[in-house]
ZADO-1210 file (C-alpha; in nm, 4 decimals, padded with zeros to 6 digits):
<atoms>
<atom x="-04.8480" y="-01.5775" z="09.3901" code="MET" pos="1"/>
<atom x="-04.7612" y="-01.2683" z="09.1874" code="ARG" pos="2"/>
<atom x="-04.9485" y="-01.2026" z="08.8653" code="SER" pos="3"/>
<atom x="-04.7590" y="-01.2858" z="08.5433" code="PRO" pos="4"/>
<atom x="-04.8420" y="-00.9265" z="08.4470" code="LEU" pos="5"/>
<atom x="-04.6920" y="-00.7745" z="08.7613" code="ALA" pos="6"/>
<atom x="-04.4593" y="-00.4844" z="08.6746" code="PRO" pos="7"/>
<atom x="-04.1376" y="-00.6661" z="08.7670" code="GLU" pos="8"/>
<atom x="-04.2305" y="-00.9664" z="08.5535" code="ARG" pos="9"/>
<atom x="-04.3331" y="-00.7509" z="08.2593" code="LEU" pos="10"/>
<atom x="-04.0050" y="-00.5623" z="08.2752" code="LEU" pos="11"/>
<atom x="-03.8074" y="-00.8850" z="08.2917" code="ALA" pos="12"/>
<atom x="-03.9986" y="-01.0145" z="07.9897" code="ALA" pos="13"/>
<atom x="-03.9303" y="-00.7009" z="07.7864" code="TYR" pos="14"/>
<atom x="-03.5620" y="-00.7135" z="07.8773" code="ALA" pos="15"/>
<atom x="-03.5603" y="-01.0696" z="07.7378" code="ALA" pos="16"/>
<atom x="-03.7383" y="-00.9681" z="07.4171" code="GLY" pos="17"/>
<atom x="-04.0801" y="-01.1038" z="07.5131" code="ILE" pos="18"/>
<atom x="-04.4128" y="-00.9183" z="07.5361" code="PHE" pos="19"/>
<atom x="-04.7759" y="-01.0120" z="07.6113" code="PRO" pos="20"/>
<atom x="-05.0878" y="-00.9902" z="07.3959" code="MET" pos="21"/>
<atom x="-05.4380" y="-01.1078" z="07.4765" code="ALA" pos="22"/>
<atom x="-05.6583" y="-01.3061" z="07.2396" code="ASP" pos="23"/>
<atom x="-06.0242" y="-01.2386" z="07.1677" code="GLU" pos="24"/>
<atom x="-06.1372" y="-01.4047" z="07.4900" code="VAL" pos="25"/>
<atom x="-05.8783" y="-01.2319" z="07.7055" code="GLY" pos="26"/>
<atom x="-05.6207" y="-01.5102" z="07.7442" code="HIS" pos="27"/>
<atom x="-05.2699" y="-01.3664" z="07.7591" code="VAL" pos="28"/>
<atom x="-05.0010" y="-01.5077" z="07.5297" code="HIS" pos="29"/>
<atom x="-04.6295" y="-01.4258" z="07.5406" code="TRP" pos="30"/>
<atom x="-04.4637" y="-01.3502" z="07.2071" code="LEU" pos="31"/>
<atom x="-04.1090" y="-01.3155" z="07.0769" code="ALA" pos="32"/>
<atom x="-04.1369" y="-01.2616" z="06.6984" code="PRO" pos="33"/>
<atom x="-03.8583" y="-01.3685" z="06.4656" code="ASP" pos="34"/>
<atom x="-03.7977" y="-01.1587" z="06.2639" code="PRO" pos="35"/>
<atom x="-03.8627" y="-00.8530" z="06.4796" code="ARG" pos="36"/>
<atom x="-03.9651" y="-00.5124" z="06.3468" code="ALA" pos="37"/>
<atom x="-03.7783" y="-00.2031" z="06.4612" code="ILE" pos="38"/>
<atom x="-03.7515" y="00.1557" z="06.3401" code="ILE" pos="39"/>
<atom x="-03.3821" y="00.2523" z="06.3210" code="PRO" pos="40"/>
<atom x="-03.3594" y="00.6002" z="06.4693" code="LEU" pos="41"/>
<atom x="-03.1025" y="00.7063" z="06.2105" code="ASN" pos="42"/>
<atom x="-03.3262" y="00.5735" z="05.9326" code="GLY" pos="43"/>
<atom x="-03.6566" y="00.7248" z="06.0410" code="PHE" pos="44"/>
<atom x="-03.8456" y="00.8555" z="05.7381" code="LYS" pos="45"/>
<atom x="-04.0762" y="01.1542" z="05.7546" code="ILE" pos="46"/>
<atom x="-04.2680" y="01.2923" z="05.4583" code="SER" pos="47"/>
<atom x="-04.2705" y="01.6613" z="05.3720" code="ARG" pos="48"/>
<atom x="-04.6395" y="01.6875" z="05.4597" code="SER" pos="49"/>
<atom x="-04.5848" y="01.5220" z="05.7967" code="LEU" pos="50"/>
<atom x="-04.2871" y="01.7444" z="05.8692" code="ARG" pos="51"/>
<atom x="-04.5117" y="02.0399" z="05.7939" code="SER" pos="52"/>
<atom x="-04.7818" y="01.9019" z="06.0240" code="ALA" pos="53"/>
<atom x="-04.5263" y="01.8652" z="06.3036" code="ARG" pos="54"/>
<atom x="-04.4024" y="02.2213" z="06.2630" code="ARG" pos="55"/>
<atom x="-04.7367" y="02.3800" z="06.1799" code="GLY" pos="56"/>
<atom x="-04.8672" y="02.3962" z="06.5342" code="GLY" pos="57"/>
<atom x="-05.1978" y="02.2227" z="06.4651" code="ALA" pos="58"/>
<atom x="-05.1320" y="01.9891" z="06.7579" code="PHE" pos="59"/>
<atom x="-05.0194" y="02.0510" z="07.1124" code="THR" pos="60"/>
<atom x="-04.7897" y="01.7656" z="07.2118" code="ILE" pos="61"/>
<atom x="-04.7676" y="01.6272" z="07.5634" code="THR" pos="62"/>
<atom x="-04.6014" y="01.3345" z="07.7358" code="ILE" pos="63"/>
<atom x="-04.7735" y="01.1313" z="08.0073" code="ASN" pos="64"/>
<atom x="-05.0660" y="01.3694" z="08.0349" code="ARG" pos="65"/>
<atom x="-05.3314" y="01.1134" z="07.9419" code="ALA" pos="66"/>
<atom x="-05.1804" y="00.7647" z="07.9592" code="PHE" pos="67"/>
<atom x="-05.5059" y="00.5944" z="08.0590" code="VAL" pos="68"/>
<atom x="-05.7052" y="00.7741" z="07.7899" code="GLU" pos="69"/>
<atom x="-05.4465" y="00.6767" z="07.5265" code="VAL" pos="70"/>
<atom x="-05.4473" y="00.3072" z="07.6117" code="ILE" pos="71"/>
<atom x="-05.8270" y="00.3054" z="07.6221" code="GLU" pos="72"/>
<atom x="-05.8446" y="00.4749" z="07.2825" code="ALA" pos="73"/>
<atom x="-05.5970" y="00.2210" z="07.1421" code="CYS" pos="74"/>
<atom x="-05.8181" y="-00.0601" z="07.2716" code="ALA" pos="75"/>
<atom x="-06.1365" y="00.0889" z="07.1236" code="ASP" pos="76"/>
<atom x="-06.1277" y="-00.0805" z="06.7857" code="ARG" pos="77"/>
<atom x="-06.4245" y="-00.2101" z="06.5911" code="ALA" pos="78"/>
<atom x="-06.2257" y="-00.5117" z="06.4663" code="ASP" pos="79"/>
<atom x="-06.1278" y="-00.6261" z="06.8155" code="GLY" pos="80"/>
<atom x="-05.8251" y="-00.5644" z="07.0312" code="THR" pos="81"/>
<atom x="-05.5423" y="-00.7473" z="07.2040" code="TRP" pos="82"/>
<atom x="-05.5615" y="-00.4977" z="07.4917" code="ILE" pos="83"/>
<atom x="-05.7722" y="-00.6897" z="07.7413" code="SER" pos="84"/>
<atom x="-05.8705" y="-00.5474" z="08.0795" code="GLN" pos="85"/>
<atom x="-05.5789" y="-00.7350" z="08.2371" code="ASP" pos="86"/>
<atom x="-05.3385" y="-00.5871" z="07.9809" code="ILE" pos="87"/>
<atom x="-05.4881" y="-00.2413" z="08.0346" code="HIS" pos="88"/>
<atom x="-05.4475" y="-00.2639" z="08.4113" code="ASP" pos="89"/>
<atom x="-05.0932" y="-00.4027" z="08.3852" code="ALA" pos="90"/>
<atom x="-04.9681" y="-00.1180" z="08.1675" code="TYR" pos="91"/>
<atom x="-05.1351" y="00.1401" z="08.3877" code="CYS" pos="92"/>
<atom x="-04.9322" y="-00.0079" z="08.6749" code="ARG" pos="93"/>
<atom x="-04.6181" y="00.0172" z="08.4605" code="LEU" pos="94"/>
<atom x="-04.7027" y="00.3803" z="08.3979" code="HIS" pos="95"/>
<atom x="-04.7447" y="00.4439" z="08.7690" code="GLN" pos="96"/>
<atom x="-04.4085" y="00.2750" z="08.8270" code="ALA" pos="97"/>
<atom x="-04.2414" y="00.5119" z="08.5785" code="GLY" pos="98"/>
<atom x="-04.1868" y="00.2700" z="08.2877" code="TYR" pos="99"/>
<atom x="-04.5028" y="00.3141" z="08.0811" code="GLY" pos="100"/>
<atom x="-04.5198" y="00.6339" z="07.8767" code="HIS" pos="101"/>
<atom x="-04.7600" y="00.8023" z="07.6391" code="SER" pos="102"/>
<atom x="-04.7189" y="01.0738" z="07.3786" code="VAL" pos="103"/>
<atom x="-05.0360" y="01.2697" z="07.3085" code="GLU" pos="104"/>
<atom x="-05.1438" y="01.5043" z="07.0282" code="ALA" pos="105"/>
<atom x="-05.4192" y="01.7506" z="07.1211" code="TRP" pos="106"/>
<atom x="-05.6399" y="01.9833" z="06.9234" code="MET" pos="107"/>
<atom x="-05.7523" y="02.2328" z="07.1810" code="GLY" pos="108"/>
<atom x="-05.8681" y="02.0293" z="07.4783" code="ASP" pos="109"/>
<atom x="-05.9531" y="01.7250" z="07.2643" code="GLN" pos="110"/>
<atom x="-05.7225" y="01.4235" z="07.2476" code="LEU" pos="111"/>
<atom x="-05.6659" y="01.3817" z="06.8734" code="ALA" pos="112"/>
<atom x="-05.4206" y="01.0905" z="06.8764" code="GLY" pos="113"/>
<atom x="-05.1261" y="00.9346" z="07.0488" code="GLY" pos="114"/>
<atom x="-04.9240" y="00.6288" z="07.1319" code="LEU" pos="115"/>
<atom x="-04.7940" y="00.4437" z="07.4344" code="TYR" pos="116"/>
<atom x="-04.5136" y="00.2064" z="07.5165" code="GLY" pos="117"/>
<atom x="-04.2532" y="00.0963" z="07.7671" code="VAL" pos="118"/>
<atom x="-03.9072" y="00.2431" z="07.8227" code="ALA" pos="119"/>
<atom x="-03.6180" y="00.0473" z="07.9747" code="ILE" pos="120"/>
<atom x="-03.2747" y="00.2059" z="07.9582" code="GLY" pos="121"/>
<atom x="-03.2211" y="00.3203" z="07.5998" code="GLY" pos="122"/>
<atom x="-03.4951" y="00.1004" z="07.4532" code="ALA" pos="123"/>
<atom x="-03.8533" y="00.2044" z="07.3852" code="PHE" pos="124"/>
<atom x="-04.1058" y="-00.0692" z="07.3137" code="PHE" pos="125"/>
<atom x="-04.3926" y="00.0784" z="07.1157" code="GLY" pos="126"/>
<atom x="-04.7221" y="-00.0890" z="07.1965" code="GLU" pos="127"/>
<atom x="-05.0038" y="00.0832" z="07.0105" code="SER" pos="128"/>
<atom x="-05.1207" y="00.4101" z="06.8586" code="MET" pos="129"/>
<atom x="-05.4504" y="00.5688" z="06.7566" code="PHE" pos="130"/>
<atom x="-05.5812" y="00.8804" z="06.5850" code="HIS" pos="131"/>
<atom x="-05.9037" y="01.0767" z="06.5726" code="ARG" pos="132"/>
<atom x="-05.7638" y="01.3480" z="06.3468" code="ALA" pos="133"/>
<atom x="-05.5475" y="01.3199" z="06.0347" code="THR" pos="134"/>
<atom x="-05.1752" y="01.2872" z="06.1143" code="ASP" pos="135"/>
<atom x="-05.2272" y="01.3023" z="06.4933" code="ALA" pos="136"/>
<atom x="-05.0711" y="00.9642" z="06.5713" code="SER" pos="137"/>
<atom x="-04.8007" y="01.0168" z="06.3094" code="LYS" pos="138"/>
<atom x="-04.6978" y="01.3457" z="06.4692" code="VAL" pos="139"/>
<atom x="-04.6883" y="01.1672" z="06.8064" code="ALA" pos="140"/>
<atom x="-04.4506" y="00.9118" z="06.6524" code="LEU" pos="141"/>
<atom x="-04.2293" y="01.1883" z="06.5126" code="VAL" pos="142"/>
<atom x="-04.2101" y="01.3442" z="06.8580" code="VAL" pos="143"/>
<atom x="-04.1289" y="01.0063" z="07.0123" code="LEU" pos="144"/>
<atom x="-03.8345" y="00.9621" z="06.7750" code="VAL" pos="145"/>
<atom x="-03.7168" y="01.3202" z="06.8373" code="GLU" pos="146"/>
<atom x="-03.7196" y="01.2637" z="07.2120" code="ARG" pos="147"/>
<atom x="-03.5445" y="00.9272" z="07.1858" code="MET" pos="148"/>
<atom x="-03.2660" y="01.0838" z="06.9805" code="ARG" pos="149"/>
<atom x="-03.2313" y="01.3743" z="07.2238" code="GLU" pos="150"/>
<atom x="-03.2036" y="01.1401" z="07.5214" code="ARG" pos="151"/>
<atom x="-02.9607" y="00.8865" z="07.3804" code="GLY" pos="152"/>
<atom x="-03.1994" y="00.5984" z="07.3128" code="PHE" pos="153"/>
<atom x="-03.0863" y="00.3471" z="07.0526" code="THR" pos="154"/>
<atom x="-03.3717" y="00.0974" z="07.0019" code="LEU" pos="155"/>
<atom x="-03.7313" y="00.1597" z="06.8939" code="LEU" pos="156"/>
<atom x="-03.9061" y="-00.1778" z="06.8941" code="ASP" pos="157"/>
<atom x="-04.2348" y="-00.1917" z="06.7008" code="VAL" pos="158"/>
<atom x="-04.2777" y="-00.5704" z="06.7235" code="GLN" pos="159"/>
<atom x="-04.4421" y="-00.6607" z="06.3901" code="PHE" pos="160"/>
<atom x="-04.3953" y="-00.5139" z="06.0436" code="MET" pos="161"/>
<atom x="-04.6941" y="-00.3379" z="05.8853" code="THR" pos="162"/>
<atom x="-04.7299" y="-00.1225" z="05.5755" code="ASP" pos="163"/>
<atom x="-04.8038" y="00.1707" z="05.8056" code="HIS" pos="164"/>
<atom x="-04.4732" y="00.1301" z="05.9903" code="LEU" pos="165"/>
<atom x="-04.2738" y="00.0551" z="05.6767" code="ARG" pos="166"/>
<atom x="-04.3407" y="00.4066" z="05.5482" code="GLN" pos="167"/>
<atom x="-04.1443" y="00.5401" z="05.8466" code="PHE" pos="168"/>
<atom x="-03.8433" y="00.3222" z="05.7712" code="GLY" pos="169"/>
<atom x="-03.9269" y="00.0163" z="05.9810" code="ALA" pos="170"/>
<atom x="-03.7182" y="-00.2914" z="05.9038" code="VAL" pos="171"/>
<atom x="-03.7163" y="-00.6515" z="06.0152" code="GLU" pos="172"/>
<atom x="-03.4123" y="-00.8008" z="06.1846" code="ILE" pos="173"/>
<atom x="-03.3342" y="-01.1505" z="06.3049" code="SER" pos="174"/>
<atom x="-03.3938" y="-01.2598" z="06.6606" code="ARG" pos="175"/>
<atom x="-03.0181" y="-01.2796" z="06.7201" code="ILE" pos="176"/>
<atom x="-02.9602" y="-00.9256" z="06.5936" code="GLU" pos="177"/>
<atom x="-03.2556" y="-00.7988" z="06.7936" code="TYR" pos="178"/>
<atom x="-03.1272" y="-00.9541" z="07.1156" code="GLU" pos="179"/>
<atom x="-02.7846" y="-00.7980" z="07.0540" code="THR" pos="180"/>
<atom x="-02.9359" y="-00.4510" z="07.0147" code="GLN" pos="181"/>
<atom x="-03.1731" y="-00.5099" z="07.3056" code="LEU" pos="182"/>
<atom x="-02.8947" y="-00.6149" z="07.5407" code="HIS" pos="183"/>
<atom x="-02.6955" y="-00.3001" z="07.4636" code="LYS" pos="184"/>
<atom x="-02.9926" y="-00.0628" z="07.4705" code="ALA" pos="185"/>
<atom x="-03.1483" y="-00.1720" z="07.7982" code="THR" pos="186"/>
<atom x="-02.8187" y="-00.1134" z="07.9777" code="ARG" pos="187"/>
<atom x="-02.7855" y="00.2494" z="07.8725" code="LEU" pos="188"/>
<atom x="-02.8370" y="00.5145" z="08.1440" code="PRO" pos="189"/>
<atom x="-03.1252" y="00.6830" z="07.9600" code="CYS" pos="190"/>
<atom x="-03.4451" y="00.8346" z="08.0927" code="SER" pos="191"/>
<atom x="-03.7560" y="00.9097" z="07.8888" code="PHE" pos="192"/>
<atom x="-03.8690" y="01.1671" z="08.1468" code="VAL" pos="193"/>
<atom x="-03.6891" y="01.3356" z="08.4325" code="ASP" pos="194"/>
<atom x="-03.9768" y="01.3409" z="08.6800" code="HIS" pos="195"/>
<atom x="-04.3329" y="01.2124" z="08.7237" code="PRO" pos="196"/>
<atom x="-04.6147" y="01.4145" z="08.5807" code="GLY" pos="197"/>
<atom x="-04.7193" y="01.5507" z="08.2453" code="ALA" pos="198"/>
<atom x="-04.4869" y="01.7396" z="08.0092" code="ILE" pos="199"/>
<atom x="-04.6022" y="01.9834" z="07.7407" code="THR" pos="200"/>
<atom x="-04.3577" y="02.0086" z="07.4518" code="LEU" pos="201"/>
<atom x="-04.5115" y="02.2853" z="07.2449" code="ASN" pos="202"/>
</atoms>
């Protein structure tokens, strides 16, 4: 019997608007929030200070250079995490299969922040982000949005609304509206990367 977290099952779940999270004891639950939080790409908000941080060169930005390190950093939270070992392993398999992606912000050779998620067609499903330096994860998010726009993506799913995401223009939409956007986005001939391996953007 195949694992419920096998790559093909995870991809099918995402395409149906469903994603997994683990509870404090590691049991996996499947969620489909209504309303659903998204960041409209044409409504993405970036502050002047963050724009300056993006352009200032304080961070070197890479894609898929340190996927495992990013997911482990996202899971390393003092208040607990929904990223169980099973979840960790499942998304590493998605990464190996070409669907899981990370955006990293570096200061020298130190990983300062980043995010990871899943890309299917023209949809990117943001999973988690972390920072060890001010603005590192925010700059990674800016780069994610830039790349999505460049490559014709149309849907940035962030699952649940938070004050942190609201500052970037996140909104909540109904399940019906979300499924409409999801259906269109996942069928677009988009690619987050053109080939396996790490990419350095600046």
